[in-house]
C-alpha positions in Angstrom: 42.4 -93.9 14.0 39.8 -93.5 11.2 38.3 -96.5 9.5 40.0 -98.3 6.7 37.2 -97.5 4.3 37.4 -93.8 5.0 41.1 -93.8 4.7 40.8 -95.6 1.3 38.3 -93.0 0.1 40.5 -90.1 1.2 43.6 -91.8 -0.2 41.9 -92.3 -3.6 41.2 -88.6 -3.8 44.8 -87.8 -2.9 46.0 -90.2 -5.6 43.7 -88.7 -8.2 45.1 -85.2 -7.4 48.7 -86.4 -7.4 48.3 -88.2 -10.8 46.6 -85.2 -12.4 49.2 -82.9 -11.1 52.0 -85.1 -12.4 50.5 -85.4 -15.8 49.7 -81.7 -16.0 53.1 -80.7 -14.8 54.8 -83.1 -17.2 53.0 -82.1 -20.4 53.2 -78.4 -19.6 56.9 -78.6 -20.2 58.0 -78.3 -23.9 61.2 -80.2 -23.2 59.3 -83.0 -21.6 57.1 -83.4 -24.7 60.1 -83.4 -27.0 61.8 -85.9 -24.7 58.8 -88.2 -24.8 58.5 -88.0 -28.6 62.2 -88.8 -28.9 61.8 -91.7 -26.5 58.9 -93.1 -28.6 60.8 -92.7 -31.8 64.0 -94.3 -30.5 62.5 -97.2 -28.6 59.2 -97.6 -30.4 60.8 -99.2 -33.5 63.0 -101.4 -31.3 59.9 -102.6 -29.4 57.7 -103.1 -32.4 60.3 -104.9 -34.5 62.2 -106.6 -31.7 60.3 -107.2 -28.5 56.9 -108.0 -29.9 58.2 -110.7 -32.4 60.4 -112.2 -29.6 57.4 -112.3 -27.3 55.3 -114.0 -30.0 58.1 -116.5 -30.6 58.4 -117.4 -26.9 54.7 -117.9 -26.8 55.0 -120.3 -29.7 57.7 -122.2 -27.8 55.6 -122.6 -24.6 52.4 -123.4 -26.5 52.9 -127.0 -25.5 54.1 -127.8 -21.9 56.2 -130.7 -23.2 58.5 -128.2 -24.9 58.6 -125.7 -22.0 57.3 -126.4 -18.5 55.5 -123.1 -18.0 54.1 -123.8 -14.6 57.5 -124.8 -13.2 59.0 -121.6 -14.6 56.2 -119.5 -13.1 56.6 -121.1 -9.7 60.3 -120.3 -9.6 59.9 -116.7 -10.9 57.1 -115.6 -8.7 59.4 -115.2 -5.7 61.8 -113.3 -7.9 58.9 -111.0 -9.0 57.9 -110.3 -5.4 61.5 -109.5 -4.4 62.0 -107.3 -7.5 58.8 -105.3 -6.8 59.8 -104.9 -3.1 63.2 -103.4 -4.2 61.5 -101.2 -6.8 59.0 -99.7 -4.4 61.7 -99.3 -1.7 63.9 -97.4 -4.1 61.1 -95.3 -5.3 60.2 -94.4 -1.7 63.8 -93.3 -1.1 63.8 -91.4 -4.3 60.5 -89.5 -4.3 57.8 -91.0 -2.0 59.2 -90.2 1.4 57.6 -86.8 1.6 54.5 -85.1 0.1 53.9 -81.5 -0.8 51.8 -79.5 1.6 52.2 -82.3 4.2 51.2 -79.9 7.0 47.8 -79.5 5.4 47.3 -83.2 4.6 48.4 -84.5 7.9 46.1 -82.2 9.8 43.2 -83.0 7.4 43.3 -86.8 7.2 45.2 -89.7 8.7 48.7 -90.7 7.8 47.4 -94.1 6.6 45.2 -92.2 4.0 48.2 -90.2 2.9 50.3 -93.3 2.5 47.5 -95.1 0.6 47.2 -92.1 -1.7 50.9 -91.8 -2.4 51.2 -95.6 -3.2 48.1 -95.6 -5.4 49.4 -92.6 -7.3 52.8 -94.2 -7.7 51.3 -97.5 -9.0 49.1 -95.5 -11.4 52.1 -93.6 -12.7 54.1 -96.8 -13.2 51.1 -98.3 -15.0 50.9 -95.3 -17.3 54.6 -95.5 -18.1 55.1 -99.3 -18.4 51.6 -100.6 -18.7 51.1 -100.1 -22.5 54.4 -101.8 -23.6 53.9 -104.6 -21.1 50.3 -105.2 -22.3 51.4 -105.3 -25.9 54.2 -107.8 -25.1 51.8 -109.9 -23.0 49.3 -109.8 -25.9 51.9 -111.0 -28.4 53.0 -113.8 -26.0 49.3 -114.9 -25.6 48.8 -114.9 -29.4 51.8 -117.1 -29.8 50.8 -119.4 -27.1 47.2 -119.6 -28.2 45.9 -118.8 -24.7 44.3 -115.4 -24.6 43.0 -116.0 -21.1 46.6 -116.0 -19.9 46.6 -112.2 -20.1 43.6 -112.0 -17.9 44.8 -114.5 -15.3 48.3 -112.8 -15.3 46.8 -109.4 -14.6 44.5 -110.7 -11.8 47.3 -112.6 -10.2 49.7 -109.7 -10.3 47.3 -107.3 -8.5 47.8 -108.8 -5.0 51.5 -109.1 -5.5 51.8 -105.4 -6.5 49.7 -104.3 -3.6 51.8 -106.3 -1.1 55.1 -105.1 -2.6 54.0 -101.5 -2.7 53.0 -101.4 1.0 56.0 -103.3 2.3 58.4 -101.8 -0.1 57.3 -98.4 1.1 57.8 -99.5 4.7 61.3 -100.7 3.9 62.2 -97.4 2.2 60.8 -95.3 5.1 62.7 -97.4 7.7 65.9 -97.1 5.7 65.5 -93.3 5.5 64.6 -93.0 9.2 67.6 -95.1 10.2 69.9 -93.1 8.0 69.2 -90.0 10.0 71.1 -91.4 12.9 74.0 -93.0 11.0 77.1 -91.0 11.9 78.3 -90.3 8.4 78.9 -87.0 6.6 76.0 -85.8 4.5 78.1 -85.8 1.4 78.8 -89.5 1.8 75.1 -90.1 2.3 74.3 -88.1 -0.8 76.4 -90.4 -3.1 75.7 -93.7 -1.2 72.2 -94.2 -2.8 73.3 -93.6 -6.4 76.3 -95.8 -5.9 74.1 -98.5 -4.6 71.9 -98.3 -7.6 75.0 -98.4 -9.8 76.3 -101.5 -8.1 72.9 -103.2 -8.5 72.8 -102.3 -12.2 76.3 -103.5 -12.9 75.8 -106.7 -11.0 72.5 -107.4 -12.8 74.5 -107.2 -16.1 77.5 -109.2 -15.0 76.1 -112.1 -12.9 73.7 -113.5 -15.5 76.4 -113.6 -18.1 78.9 -115.3 -15.8 76.2 -117.8 -14.8 75.3 -118.7 -18.4 79.0 -119.0 -19.3 79.7 -121.2 -16.2 82.4 -118.7 -14.9 80.8 -117.9 -11.5 83.2 -118.7 -8.7 80.3 -119.9 -6.6 77.1 -121.9 -7.2 73.6 -120.5 -7.4 71.9 -123.8 -6.7 71.0 -122.9 -3.0 69.3 -119.8 -4.3 67.3 -121.8 -6.9 66.3 -124.3 -4.2 65.2 -121.4 -2.0 63.1 -120.0 -4.8 61.4 -123.4 -5.3 60.8 -123.8 -1.6 59.3 -120.3 -1.1 55.6 -120.1 -0.3 55.3 -117.6 -3.2 56.2 -120.5 -5.6 52.8 -122.1 -5.0 51.1 -118.7 -5.8 52.4 -119.1 -9.4 49.5 -121.5 -10.0 47.1 -118.6 -10.1 48.8 -117.2 -13.3 47.5 -120.2 -15.3 43.9 -120.2 -14.2 41.5 -120.5 -17.2 44.2 -121.6 -19.6 44.6 -125.0 -21.2 47.7 -125.8 -19.1 46.0 -124.9 -15.8 46.4 -127.1 -12.7 44.2 -127.4 -9.7 45.0 -124.7 -7.2 46.7 -126.2 -4.1 45.7 -125.2 -0.5 49.1 -123.6 -0.1 48.4 -121.2 -3.0 45.1 -120.3 -1.5 46.7 -119.7 1.9 49.4 -117.5 0.3 46.7 -115.4 -1.5 44.8 -115.0 1.8 48.0 -113.9 3.6 48.8 -111.4 0.9 45.3 -109.8 1.0 45.4 -109.7 4.8 48.9 -108.3 5.0 48.0 -105.2 2.9 45.8 -103.4 5.5 48.1 -104.5 8.3 51.1 -103.2 6.5 49.3 -99.9 5.9 48.6 -99.5 9.6 52.2 -100.3 10.6 53.5 -98.0 7.9 51.3 -95.2 9.1 52.7 -95.4 12.6 56.3 -95.4 11.2 55.7 -92.4 8.9 54.1 -90.5 11.8 57.5 -90.6 13.5 59.4 -90.0 10.3 57.4 -86.9 9.3 57.2 -85.3 12.7 60.7 -85.8 14.1 64.1 -84.5 13.0 67.6 -85.8 13.7 70.2 -83.6 15.3 72.7 -82.1 13.0 76.1 -83.8 13.5 79.6 -83.2 12.2 79.8 -86.7 10.7 81.3 -88.4 13.8 78.0 -88.7 15.7 78.5 -85.7 17.8 77.1 -82.2 17.3 79.7 -79.8 16.0 80.3 -76.6 14.2 81.3 -76.2 10.6 84.8 -74.9 10.2 85.5 -72.2 7.6 87.7 -73.2 4.7 90.2 -70.8 3.2 89.0 -68.7 0.2 92.4 -68.1 -1.4 92.3 -69.0 -5.1 95.1 -71.4 -6.1 97.6 -70.2 -8.8 96.3 -72.1 -11.8 92.9 -70.4 -11.4 94.0 -67.0 -10.0 95.4 -65.5 -13.2 92.1 -64.5 -14.8 88.6 -63.6 -13.7 87.2 -66.7 -15.5 89.6 -68.9 -13.6 88.5 -67.4 -10.2 84.9 -67.9 -11.1 85.7 -71.5 -12.2 87.4 -72.1 -8.8 84.3 -70.7 -7.1 82.1 -73.3 -9.0 84.5 -76.1 -8.0 84.3 -75.0 -4.3 80.5 -75.0 -4.5 80.5 -78.5 -5.9 82.8 -79.7 -3.2 80.6 -78.2 -0.5 77.4 -79.5 -2.0 77.8 -82.9 -3.8 74.1 -83.0 -4.5 74.8 -80.6 -7.5 76.4 -83.6 -9.2 73.7 -86.1 -8.7 72.8 -86.0 -12.4 76.2 -87.3 -13.2 75.3 -90.7 -11.8 73.5 -91.3 -15.0 76.8 -92.5 -16.3 76.5 -95.6 -14.1 73.8 -96.9 -16.4 76.4 -96.8 -19.2 78.9 -98.7 -17.2 76.8 -101.8 -16.8 77.1 -103.2 -20.4 80.8 -102.1 -20.6 81.6 -103.9 -17.4 79.9 -107.0 -18.5 81.8 -106.9 -21.8 85.1 -106.7 -20.0 84.1 -109.6 -17.7 83.4 -111.7 -20.8 86.5 -110.7 -22.7 89.3 -109.6 -20.3 91.5 -108.8 -23.3 89.4 -105.7 -23.9 90.4 -104.2 -20.6 93.1 -101.9 -21.9 91.0 -100.8 -24.9 88.0 -100.1 -22.7 90.2 -98.2 -20.2 91.5 -95.9 -22.9 88.1 -95.3 -24.5 86.4 -95.0 -21.1 88.8 -92.4 -19.8 88.5 -90.3 -22.9 84.7 -90.4 -23.2 84.3 -90.0 -19.4 86.6 -87.0 -19.3 84.8 -85.4 -22.2 81.4 -86.2 -20.6 82.4 -84.6 -17.3 83.9 -81.5 -18.9 80.5 -80.4 -20.1 78.0 -82.1 -17.7 79.6 -81.2 -14.4 78.8 -77.5 -14.5 77.4 -76.7 -17.9 74.1 -78.4 -18.4 72.0 -75.9 -16.3 73.9 -72.6 -15.7 70.8 -70.5 -15.0 69.2 -73.1 -12.8 72.4 -73.7 -10.7 72.7 -70.0 -10.0 69.0 -69.2 -9.7 69.5 -67.9 -6.1 71.8 -65.1 -7.4 70.8 -65.0 -11.0 69.2 -61.5 -10.9 72.5 -60.2 -9.5 74.6 -62.0 -12.1 72.5 -60.6 -14.9 73.0 -57.0 -13.9 76.6 -57.1 -12.6 79.4 -55.4 -14.3 81.2 -58.7 -14.9 80.7 -59.5 -18.6 78.7 -62.7 -19.4 81.6 -64.3 -21.1 83.4 -64.5 -17.8 80.7 -66.6 -16.3 80.5 -68.8 -19.3 84.3 -69.2 -19.4 84.2 -69.9 -15.6 82.0 -72.9 -16.1 84.2 -74.1 -19.0 87.2 -73.8 -16.7 85.5 -75.7 -13.9 84.3 -78.5 -16.2 87.7 -78.9 -17.9 89.4 -79.0 -14.5 87.5 -82.2 -13.7 87.5 -83.8 -17.2 91.0 -83.2 -18.5 92.8 -85.4 -16.0 90.8 -88.4 -17.2 91.4 -87.4 -20.9 95.1 -86.9 -20.6 96.2 -89.3 -17.8 94.0 -92.3 -18.8 95.7 -93.1 -22.1 99.2 -92.4 -20.7 98.7 -94.7 -17.8 97.4 -97.4 -20.0 100.4 -97.0 -22.3 102.7 -97.5 -19.3 101.1 -100.7 -18.1 99.5 -102.1 -21.2 100.3 -103.0 -24.8 99.7 -99.6 -26.3 102.6 -97.5 -27.4 103.3 -94.0 -26.2 102.5 -92.6 -29.7 99.1 -94.2 -29.6 98.5 -92.8 -26.1 99.4 -89.3 -27.3 97.0 -89.6 -30.3 94.1 -90.8 -28.1 94.9 -88.1 -25.5 95.0 -85.4 -28.2 91.6 -86.5 -29.5 90.3 -86.6 -26.0 91.5 -83.0 -25.3 89.8 -81.8 -28.5 86.6 -83.7 -27.6 86.7 -82.4 -24.0 86.9 -78.7 -25.1 84.0 -79.3 -27.6 81.9 -81.1 -25.0 82.4 -78.4 -22.5 81.0 -75.8 -24.9 78.3 -78.1 -26.1 77.1 -78.5 -22.5 77.0 -74.8 -21.8 75.2 -74.1 -25.1 72.5 -76.8 -24.4 72.2 -75.8 -20.8 71.5 -72.1 -21.6 69.1 -73.0 -24.4 66.9 -75.1 -22.1 67.2 -74.0 -18.5 65.4 -75.7 -15.6 64.7 -74.1 -12.3 62.3 -76.6 -10.6 63.9 -78.9 -8.1 63.2 -82.6 -8.4 64.2 -85.8 -6.6 66.8 -87.7 -8.6 68.3 -90.9 -7.2 67.0 -90.0 -3.7 68.5 -86.5 -3.7 66.3 -83.4 -4.1 68.1 -80.7 -6.1 67.8 -78.7 -9.3 68.9 -80.9 -12.1 69.3 -80.3 -15.8 66.4 -80.9 -18.1 66.1 -84.6 -19.2 66.1 -83.4 -22.8 69.4 -81.7 -22.3 70.8 -84.6 -20.4 69.9 -87.2 -22.9 70.8 -85.0 -25.9 74.3 -84.2 -24.4 75.0 -87.8 -23.5 74.0 -89.0 -27.0 76.1 -86.2 -28.7 79.2 -86.8 -26.7 78.9 -90.6 -26.6 78.4 -91.0 -30.4 81.1 -88.5 -31.3 83.6 -90.0 -28.9 82.9 -93.6 -29.9 83.0 -92.8 -33.6 86.2 -90.9 -33.3 87.9 -93.5 -31.2 86.9 -96.3 -33.6 88.3 -94.4 -36.6 91.5 -93.6 -34.7 91.9 -97.2 -33.7 91.4 -98.4 -37.3 93.9 -95.8 -38.6 96.5 -96.7 -36.0 96.1 -100.5 -36.4 96.3 -100.3 -40.2 99.4 -98.1 -40.1 97.9 -95.3 -42.2 97.6 -92.7 -39.4 100.3 -90.5 -41.1 99.0 -90.7 -44.6 98.0 -87.4 -46.2 94.4 -88.6 -46.7 93.9 -89.5 -43.0 95.6 -86.3 -41.8 93.4 -84.3 -44.1 90.2 -86.0 -42.9 91.3 -85.6 -39.3 92.0 -81.9 -39.8 88.5 -81.4 -41.3 86.9 -83.3 -38.4 88.9 -81.2 -35.9 87.8 -78.0 -37.7 84.2 -79.1 -37.5 84.4 -79.9 -33.8 86.1 -76.6 -33.1 83.5 -74.7 -35.2 80.6 -76.3 -33.3 82.4 -75.5 -30.1 82.9 -71.9 -31.0 79.3 -71.6 -32.1 78.0 -73.1 -28.9 80.2 -70.7 -26.9 79.0 -67.7 -28.7 75.4 -68.8 -28.4 75.8 -69.3 -24.6 77.4 -65.8 -24.2 74.6 -64.1 -26.2 71.9 -66.1 -24.4 73.4 -65.1 -21.0 73.5 -61.4 -22.2 69.9 -61.4 -23.4 68.3 -63.6 -20.8 65.4 -62.0 -18.9 63.5 -63.1 -15.8 59.7 -63.4 -15.9 
C-alpha cells in the first residue's frame, strides 16, 4: 500500500476535481440557479430576521456562566454532535458516496484509500459550502452577544477533529451497511423503500420526542441517556471549545487523551475503510428472488383491466402503473412528503383532538399531491429510453398526456374520496361535510394532475441522480419544490375556507356559493391551460 502522504496528495486532487465538477454541473443548470435564488429569498429573510437575532440573544444569556453553565452544556452536547455527524456521513454514504464515477480508471491509477480520502474531502467541502456561511453567521452573532469573539475560533478548531473522525467512520458504517444489504434475502423493491422510510422515521421521531419530553408526556425516562452522555469520553472533549475565552477551564488529561485518540483514529479508519471498499467495489452479490435463493422472474399477465381498457389513454395509464409497480425506484421523489409529515405528526401528538381534522386534510392534500407527482413531474425524463419513438409514433401526444393523468389520478383519487368518508363514519364529521371535502379534493386532484404534467414538460430532466440512496432519474428540484408549494398552499387555503364556511353555517349562502364557483372556475381554467401546454410541448419537443 502506498504511503499515507501520497494517498493524501492524490485524494486532495480527487477532491478538487469532484468539487469543481459539482459546482460546474450545478450552476450550468438554469433550474438549479432559479432554485437557489428561490431558496435564498425564502429562507434568507427568515435567517436574517429570525435566526441571527435569536443567536445573539442566546449569546447574551450565556455571557455570564452563572446564568447559563456553558461548559456543562458543551460537555453534554459533544457526544450528541459526534453521534449526529456519524449518522449524517453514514446516510450520505448510502445516498451518494458509495460509488465514484470512472471508478475503473481511479482504482487502477491510485489506491482505494486515496479515493476514499478524496470522496470524503469533497463531501466535507460541499457541506461546508452549503451550510458553512449560515452557520458562521449564526456563530458570529452568538459570539457578539456573548462578548467572546475567540469562541468562534476555538469552536472551529475543536470541530475539525470531530468532523474528520465522523466522516471516516460514518463512511465506514455506510459502506458496511450497503455491503451487508447485498446478502439480505429481501426483494429489491423492499430495499428500495427501506432507506427513505428509515429517514422518514428519524425525521418524525426527531420532531415528536423532544416535544413529548418537554411536555413530560414521554412514557419512559431519558435520564439514563443523559447520564450516558455525561459519562462519555467525548464529554471531556467539550473543554476545547472554550479555549481562549473568559470562561475557559484548564484542559483535563482525559480531554487531551480523547483528542489524541481522535487524531490517531482517522488514518487507522481510512486504512480499514480502504480494505472494506476494496471488497465492496470489486465483488457482486448473486441475484436472488427475494427468498435467498437464485430464481427466475415470472412473467405477469399483460391484460388491461376494464376500467383502463375502454380508451387508449386508459391503456397507456395502465402501462405507467405497471411500470411503477415493477420499478418502485421511479417513485423515490415522493418520499419528500415524509418531511412534511414530521410537523403534522408532532402537532397530532400534542393535540389528539386534531386527529380527525388532520386525517381529512391530510388525505385530501396527499391524494392531490400524488395525482400529479407520481407520473407527471418528469414525463420526458421517465420515457427517455423510448422518447424518440414516442415523438414520431402515430399515437397523438394528447394520449400520452392523458395516460399520465389517468395513472396519477388512479393513485390519488382513493385518498381524496375515501379519506373524508372514512373519517365521517368513525369521527365527529357529518356525511355532508365529508362530501364537501371530497368534492374539493376531487377538483384539486384533477387540477394538481394537470399542473404536474405542465410543470414536468416545461422543465424536463434526463440526468440520473442518487436520491435517498436510490439512483434514478428524478424530477427537477425546481419543479418538485414548485409543485409541492402550489398544491400545498392551494389545498390548505381551500380546506381552511371550507372549514370556516361549514363551521359558521354559511356554506349554502349565495355569496359563499358564488365565491366557490369562481374559485372552481379558476382551478379548472389553470388545469385546462396546463393540459393544453403539456400537449403542445409534447408535440413540438425536439431532441438535441
